[in-house]
N, C-alpha and C positions, 0 to 999 in steps of 0.2 A: 603567311602574309600573301594577300592577293596581288597579282601583278596588274597594275593599272597605269594610268598616264604618269603618275608620280614615280612609280617603280621604274618605268622605262627611262625617265629623266635621271634617276639615280644610276641606272645601268650605264647611260651615256656619260655621266660624270665619272664613272669608273672604267671608261674606255670601251664600252660595248655599245656599238651602234645598232639601231633597229634593223639596219640593212644586214648586219652580221647574223641575225637569228637563224638563217638557213644554213649557216656554216658551223654549227656546233661541233661537228666531227673534225673540223679543221683547226678550231681554236678552243679546245676544251678547257685549258687553264684560264683563259680570259673569261669564259662563261662561268666557270666555277668560282673565280674570284669575285666577279660582279654580283653573282647570285648570293654568295655568302656575305658579302658586304651589305647587301640589301636586307636579307633576313636576319642578320646578326647586328644590324644597326652599327656598322663599323666602317672605317675608311678602307680604301683599296689595299693599302700597305698592311694593315692589320689582318685583313682577310687573306692576303697573300702569305703572311707569316703563319697563319693558322693552317692553310693548305700545305705549306712547306713542311710543317711539323707532322701533318697528317700523312703526307707522302713518305717522309723519312721514317715514320713509324711502320711503314710497310703497307699502308692502306692505299686504295685507289681512288679515282674520282667518280666512279660509277654511281655511288649513292648521291653525290651532290648533283651530278648531271641529270640523273633520273628525277630527283626532287624538282629541279629547274624545269625539266620537260613536263612533268605532271602539273606544276604550277601554271605553266603556259596553257596547257590543255584545259585546266579548270578555270581559267580567267575569262570571265564574261567580256571584259574590255578587250583583251587580246583576240578572242574569237570573233568579236564584232569587227575589229580592225581587219582580220583576215577575210571575213565575208565581204566587207566593203572593198578591199583590194581586189578580190576575185571578181566582184560585180563590175568594178571599174575596168579591169583587164578585159572582160568579155564585152563590155560596151565599147572599149577602144578597138577591139578586134572587129566588131560588127561595123564600126564607123569606117575602118580602113578598107572594107570590101567594096 
């Protein structure tokens, strides 16, 4: 599933703010749960239970985190948002000088 505006809203409904996207290494469980809820069309609690079982079985989160990172990199919507944010940041810096 492509990450678009609706996906980001689902992430926020599952406790993951757009502002958290740069903190994936600090909140890996939150990212994994929100992403699994999105791709699996499930609520956060169900996704959390799935991840819990996955971890108890001796597996890690790397596969889920990597899938999430790849989905962000492949998302035209998300890449456009990043480009606009960078453009606004450089415009803001130029204005302050």
